[in-house]
C-alpha positions, 0 to 999 in steps of 0.5 A: 600522879608520881612526881618524879622521874628515874630510880630511888635513891638509896635514902628512899630504899633504906626508908622502905626496909625500915619501915617493913620490918620482918616478915613471918614468912620470907623475911625481909626480901632481897633488893638486889636480883638474885640467880634463878628468878622467874618471869612472868609477862602479861601483855594487853592493849588498851584503848586509852593513852598510856599516861591515862593507864599509867596514872590509873595503876599509881593510884592507891586504890588501883593497886588493890582493884587489879590484884588477883586475890583479895588485898587491902591497904593498911598504910601508904606514904602518899595516895598516888604513886610516886617515886619512893612511895611505900605501901603496906597491904594485907594480901590474902594468898588464895583468899585463905591466908593472910600475909604483910606486903610492902612494896615501894616505887623504885623507878618511874617515868612519866606517862611510860611506866613504873616498877615496884618492888616488895621489901616484905612479904611471901616472895624472897624477891618480887619486882614488878614493871608496869609499862604502856606505849601508845599504839594506834588509839590506845596503848600497848600495856605490859606487866612483867613480874620477876620473882623468886619465892621462898621455897627455892627454884625448884618450887617457883618453876614447878608450883609458883610460875604455873600458879601465878600463870593461871591466877593473873588473868583472873585478876579483875578490878572493882567497877569504878568510875574510871574508865581504865578499870573496866578495860584492865578488867577484861584485858589483863585477860590478854596475852600471858607469855609463857613463863620462864625461869634462869 
């Protein structure tokens, strides 16, 4: 479980950037959102309290479990997500192309949500926000991804956005003892809102 709330400090961001080095595709990612980003939002209802869902998502092995393509953890600064925590993955784009992906947790609100930001990888800019709000006997879980790809806004709008809308519902966590995994496997196929670009 994350141990602090708020936003990552400049020192934590610098540490993540220093670890990330340089990517072969896309270089170091932008930390400040550029103009012309696209947004994709997936919303689902889960029969678990918000805190349980957020704690599940913050566990290192579950980052991998809920990705639509093959991914492996190469290194992480912590087993459980925490503010400023850095994670280094090898992500297999379309299960064919290995891409180094380094992200860090840049904000955290206990039991309600967190966000992670790519500092190295395929995208020029990639910011992913996870939120959960208690609702009835469960919670409303929302994933919001704001991104800018390496090939410019035209490709983002006409290719990447559509591909991400197609891939996110296919995300299927591996079976495990934690009940949230099976709920996320089926309910991430929930409401995929139409993507939009700015």
